[in-house]
C-alpha positions as a printed NumPy array, in Angstrom:
array([[ 19.363,  27.329,  -3.088],
       [ 19.303,  23.446,  -2.908],
       [ 15.809,  22.451,  -4.252],
       [ 14.205,  18.976,  -3.681],
       [ 11.481,  17.155,  -5.659],
       [  9.683,  14.342,  -4.   ],
       [  7.485,  11.926,  -5.687],
       [  5.899,   9.385,  -3.342],
       [  3.528,   6.348,  -4.294],
       [  2.089,   8.026,  -7.398],
       [ -0.391,   6.058,  -9.312],
       [ -2.243,   7.019, -12.443],
       [ -4.812,   4.985, -14.561],
       [ -6.833,   5.69 , -17.765],
       [-10.125,   3.671, -16.844],
       [ -8.943,   0.147, -15.867],
       [ -5.46 ,   0.547, -17.504],
       [ -2.817,   1.557, -15.124],
       [ -0.215,   3.682, -16.379],
       [  1.827,   4.547, -13.326],
       [  2.381,   2.032, -10.414],
       [  3.612,   3.429,  -6.992],
       [  6.123,   5.874,  -8.56 ],
       [  8.493,   6.979,  -5.887],
       [ 11.86 ,   8.827,  -6.329],
       [ 13.303,  12.283,  -5.374],
       [ 15.692,  14.824,  -7.163],
       [ 17.805,  17.81 ,  -6.234],
       [ 19.521,  20.443,  -8.133],
       [ 21.165,  19.036, -11.488],
       [ 20.076,  17.142, -14.644],
       [ 18.226,  13.809, -14.007],
       [ 17.578,  11.644, -17.23 ],
       [ 14.217,   9.741, -17.434],
       [ 14.5  ,   6.995, -19.674],
       [ 12.167,   4.211, -20.867],
       [ 10.461,   2.699, -23.949],
       [  7.314,   4.1  , -25.517],
       [  4.408,   3.091, -23.219],
       [  6.562,   3.135, -19.899],
       [  4.636,   6.093, -18.587],
       [  7.09 ,   8.919, -18.868],
       [  5.115,  11.316, -20.587],
       [  2.178,  10.746, -18.139],
       [  4.459,  11.354, -15.127],
       [  5.754,  14.556, -16.785],
       [  2.125,  15.782, -17.42 ],
       [  1.519,  14.894, -13.561],
       [  4.556,  17.096, -12.572],
       [  3.489,  20.169, -14.687],
       [  0.087,  19.97 , -13.588],
       [ -1.747,  18.713, -16.727],
       [ -2.895,  15.679, -14.982],
       [ -3.587,  14.786, -11.242],
       [ -2.41 ,  11.408,  -9.899],
       [ -4.974,   8.911,  -8.869],
       [ -3.111,   8.554,  -5.491],
       [  0.219,   9.516,  -3.935],
       [  1.621,  13.103,  -3.617],
       [  4.41 ,  15.271,  -4.958],
       [  6.385,  17.944,  -3.141],
       [  8.516,  20.747,  -4.387],
       [ 10.661,  22.263,  -1.608],
       [  8.23 ,  20.704,   0.947],
       [  5.258,  22.241,  -0.865],
       [  2.487,  19.888,  -2.064],
       [  2.095,  20.274,  -5.845],
       [ -0.061,  17.196,  -6.45 ],
       [ -3.239,  18.888,  -7.141],
       [ -3.551,  21.008, -10.316],
       [ -4.729,  24.114,  -8.502],
       [ -1.78 ,  23.947,  -6.164],
       [  0.731,  23.673,  -8.942],
       [  2.64 ,  27.061,  -9.031],
       [  3.328,  27.877, -12.492],
       [  5.908,  30.462, -11.572],
       [  8.187,  27.616,  -9.933],
       [  7.98 ,  25.219, -12.982],
       [  9.173,  25.493, -16.435],
       [  8.101,  23.064, -19.319],
       [  9.213,  22.038, -22.693],
       [  6.851,  19.634, -24.176],
       [  8.081,  16.996, -26.983],
       [  6.083,  19.093, -29.665],
       [  6.584,  22.778, -28.857],
       [  4.575,  24.817, -30.878],
       [  2.868,  28.277, -31.003],
       [  0.707,  30.297, -33.226],
       [  2.803,  31.051, -36.503],
       [  2.045,  34.673, -36.69 ],
       [  3.362,  35.207, -32.957],
       [  6.807,  36.73 , -32.603],
       [  9.169,  35.156, -30.122],
       [  9.296,  38.452, -28.322],
       [  5.745,  38.578, -27.681],
       [  5.417,  34.795, -26.689],
       [  8.225,  35.377, -24.069],
       [  6.368,  38.5  , -22.797],
       [  3.386,  36.3  , -22.47 ],
       [  5.005,  33.616, -20.669],
       [  6.484,  36.245, -18.258],
       [  2.948,  37.518, -17.666],
       [  1.35 ,  34.232, -16.708],
       [  4.287,  33.478, -14.535],
       [  3.682,  36.81 , -12.728],
       [  7.039,  38.443, -13.718],
       [  6.396,  42.103, -14.177],
       [  8.023,  45.685, -14.759],
       [ 11.74 ,  45.896, -15.046],
       [ 12.349,  42.372, -13.981],
       [ 10.12 ,  41.281, -16.93 ],
       [ 12.502,  43.005, -19.266],
       [ 15.666,  41.645, -17.532],
       [ 14.244,  38.132, -17.529],
       [ 13.471,  38.426, -21.297],
       [ 16.839,  39.875, -22.217],
       [ 18.598,  37.247, -20.167],
       [ 17.397,  34.298, -22.105],
       [ 17.367,  35.858, -25.418],
       [ 21.005,  36.48 , -25.085],
       [ 21.694,  33.173, -23.424],
       [ 20.217,  31.129, -26.361],
       [ 21.248,  33.429, -29.113],
       [ 17.875,  34.597, -30.072],
       [ 18.534,  38.115, -31.011],
       [ 18.596,  37.523, -34.868],
       [ 14.93 ,  36.14 , -34.743],
       [ 13.259,  37.188, -31.686],
       [ 11.203,  39.817, -33.432],
       [ 10.322,  37.512, -36.347],
       [  7.017,  35.347, -36.525],
       [  7.414,  31.944, -35.125],
       [  6.274,  30.381, -38.439],
       [  9.731,  31.677, -39.797],
       [ 11.83 ,  29.918, -37.19 ],
       [ 13.971,  26.922, -38.243],
       [ 13.706,  23.651, -36.066],
       [ 16.862,  24.629, -34.039],
       [ 15.46 ,  28.231, -33.393],
       [ 12.125,  26.805, -32.248],
       [ 14.02 ,  24.626, -29.847],
       [ 15.85 ,  27.528, -28.631],
       [ 12.786,  29.496, -27.905],
       [ 11.099,  26.503, -26.26 ],
       [ 13.919,  26.144, -23.782],
       [ 14.176,  29.839, -23.248],
       [ 10.636,  29.958, -22.091],
       [ 11.   ,  26.961, -19.972],
       [ 13.801,  28.542, -18.026],
       [ 12.723,  32.168, -18.056],
       [ 12.23 ,  33.476, -14.522],
       [ 14.542,  30.808, -12.997],
       [ 11.888,  28.125, -12.014],
       [ 12.912,  25.76 ,  -9.229],
       [ 11.864,  22.751, -11.519],
       [ 12.284,  22.266, -15.244],
       [ 10.649,  19.525, -17.162],
       [ 11.849,  18.74 , -20.842],
       [ 10.328,  16.034, -22.746],
       [ 12.135,  14.564, -25.736],
       [ 14.123,  17.667, -26.42 ],
       [ 16.066,  16.518, -29.507],
       [ 13.48 ,  14.448, -31.355],
       [ 13.42 ,  15.661, -34.998],
       [ 16.608,  17.47 , -34.785],
       [ 19.554,  16.938, -37.231],
       [ 22.942,  15.963, -35.626],
       [ 24.088,  19.704, -35.818],
       [ 20.925,  20.918, -34.219],
       [ 21.378,  18.095, -31.378],
       [ 24.79 ,  19.308, -30.864],
       [ 23.824,  22.737, -30.396],
       [ 20.908,  21.718, -28.064],
       [ 23.269,  19.945, -25.795],
       [ 25.266,  23.177, -25.606],
       [ 22.363,  24.971, -24.327],
       [ 21.37 ,  22.307, -21.749],
       [ 24.855,  22.937, -20.194],
       [ 23.541,  26.383, -19.374],
       [ 20.953,  25.024, -16.941],
       [ 20.548,  22.393, -14.255],
       [ 22.929,  23.621, -11.706],
       [ 20.846,  25.877,  -9.826],
       [ 17.432,  24.054, -10.38 ],
       [ 16.097,  20.493, -10.753],
       [ 15.928,  19.654, -14.329],
       [ 14.087,  16.343, -15.2  ],
       [ 14.705,  15.31 , -19.037],
       [ 12.857,  12.478, -20.755],
       [ 14.749,  11.304, -23.851],
       [ 14.972,   8.118, -26.131],
       [ 18.44 ,   9.228, -26.983],
       [ 20.579,   7.73 , -24.376],
       [ 23.809,   9.224, -25.571],
       [ 22.315,  12.713, -25.   ],
       [ 21.542,  11.625, -21.397],
       [ 24.901,  10.124, -20.79 ],
       [ 26.452,  13.445, -21.759],
       [ 24.555,  15.915, -19.536],
       [ 22.963,  14.032, -16.65 ],
       [ 24.25 ,  13.032, -13.458],
       [ 21.44 ,  10.754, -12.381],
       [ 19.16 ,   8.447, -14.287],
       [ 15.815,   6.886, -13.622],
       [ 14.68 ,   3.999, -15.897],
       [ 11.067,   3.133, -16.408],
       [  9.382,   0.103, -17.737],
       [  5.567,  -0.601, -17.755],
       [  4.72 ,   1.979, -15.455],
       [  7.236,   1.115, -12.819],
       [ 10.756,   2.431, -11.999],
       [ 13.223,  -0.292, -12.423],
       [ 16.398,   1.736, -11.596],
       [ 17.158,   4.859,  -9.796],
       [ 20.644,   5.86 ,  -9.578],
       [ 23.908,   7.739, -10.4  ],
       [ 24.831,   7.202, -14.123],
       [ 28.305,   5.841, -13.246],
       [ 26.69 ,   3.389, -10.837],
       [ 24.22 ,   2.303, -13.471],
       [ 26.934,   1.619, -16.032],
       [ 29.118,  -0.177, -13.333],
       [ 26.295,  -2.525, -12.41 ],
       [ 25.49 ,  -3.367, -15.962],
       [ 29.388,  -3.819, -16.714],
       [ 29.399,  -6.704, -14.356],
       [ 26.851,  -8.64 , -16.662],
       [ 28.204,  -7.591, -20.15 ],
       [ 30.759,  -9.19 , -22.319],
       [ 32.746,  -7.449, -25.149],
       [ 34.178,  -9.579, -28.026],
       [ 35.63 ,  -8.927, -31.475],
       [ 35.042, -11.735, -33.904],
       [ 34.904, -12.369, -37.654],
       [ 31.694, -12.528, -39.34 ],
       [ 31.358, -16.423, -39.442],
       [ 31.773, -16.653, -35.648],
       [ 29.173, -13.762, -35.289],
       [ 26.683, -15.802, -37.041],
       [ 27.061, -18.646, -34.57 ],
       [ 27.457, -16.627, -31.499],
       [ 24.3  , -14.379, -32.109],
       [ 22.109, -17.338, -32.126],
       [ 23.283, -18.361, -28.561],
       [ 23.555, -15.007, -26.688],
       [ 21.382, -11.986, -25.859],
       [ 22.977,  -9.183, -27.888],
       [ 23.431,  -5.685, -26.319],
       [ 25.261,  -4.112, -29.229],
       [ 26.982,  -5.003, -32.518],
       [ 29.089,  -2.763, -34.417],
       [ 30.95 ,  -3.548, -37.856],
       [ 34.781,  -2.605, -37.509],
       [ 35.607,  -3.549, -41.198],
       [ 34.785,  -6.105, -43.876],
       [ 35.959,  -9.003, -41.722],
       [ 35.452,  -8.237, -38.111],
       [ 32.548,  -7.047, -35.803],
       [ 32.526,  -6.097, -32.143],
       [ 29.628,  -7.281, -30.138],
       [ 28.453,  -6.826, -26.577],
       [ 26.177,  -9.422, -24.995],
       [ 24.844, -10.367, -21.744],
       [ 27.232, -12.867, -19.999],
       [ 26.04 , -16.431, -19.516],
       [ 28.805, -18.884, -18.484],
       [ 26.718, -21.871, -19.865],
       [ 26.553, -20.348, -23.397],
       [ 30.144, -19.503, -24.168],
       [ 33.3  , -20.794, -22.907],
       [ 36.283, -18.552, -22.448],
       [ 36.933, -15.155, -20.735],
       [ 35.694, -11.995, -22.283],
       [ 36.546,  -8.476, -21.192],
       [ 33.803,  -6.431, -19.482],
       [ 34.714,  -2.987, -20.719],
       [ 33.708,  -0.012, -22.814],
       [ 30.201,  -0.266, -21.437],
       [ 28.1  ,   2.806, -22.223],
       [ 24.948,   3.974, -20.674],
       [ 22.942,   2.92 , -23.75 ],
       [ 24.355,  -0.604, -23.213],
       [ 23.368,  -0.551, -19.607],
       [ 19.872,   0.657, -20.615],
       [ 19.295,  -2.223, -22.904],
       [ 20.689,  -4.684, -20.276],
       [ 18.26 ,  -3.421, -17.677],
       [ 15.193,  -3.446, -20.074],
       [ 15.859,  -7.162, -20.893]])
């Protein structure tokens, strides 16, 4: 089934402080990355999508069903992994998954089947009967994503999934993300742009409560590449250049050379510079300038 999430003209304010301003976008099956700096409104938007907050105005539909109101937000259709996933330390992973099934209305033989499926898929067999307090950071994230996808919800919301994980755990988590997203809508908020580039097909970039870009990742990179120069120079030239351009990236190649990427400005530097090797991270920095 091809699912559809529609967010239309959503606003949200804390008192006089406006956090979301006329937010509109749509998503279908697959992984969409939600990017933006702290304070952009990402977490508030996700809290609205999972029913923890109600928008000041606007509406949200999931497969043509209005889920704007917290009371109408069907928990059985939505999975959520918050940034700081935590449960009582003395509860076992098995009992927690059982509880999630209960509140989602998954009963009887379907409950056992649903639990066995995610326990196997996310390699939790060795720890599933242990108390949560004995889980490593990686196992906690595995259990977190398992509870989010159990029962095959139509919409999965994941907030900052790899924050606090070491590189090996991040690599492992990316592997598990490849198991989801094809048959449901998955919206992932992240500060780690490299993660988004690896597993997402679309990207939404937010800034100051607004959506400034909503597009296919390849198109986002292509748009930015038209405005970014790449240059390899020595350290002496770099000191001069960096004072005259807006840098996107700088990377030391060896003791003498450094590769830089910067927003092109014909009035700043003379000459021709290649516009290649532009990453999603470069594009993100460009559009936030």
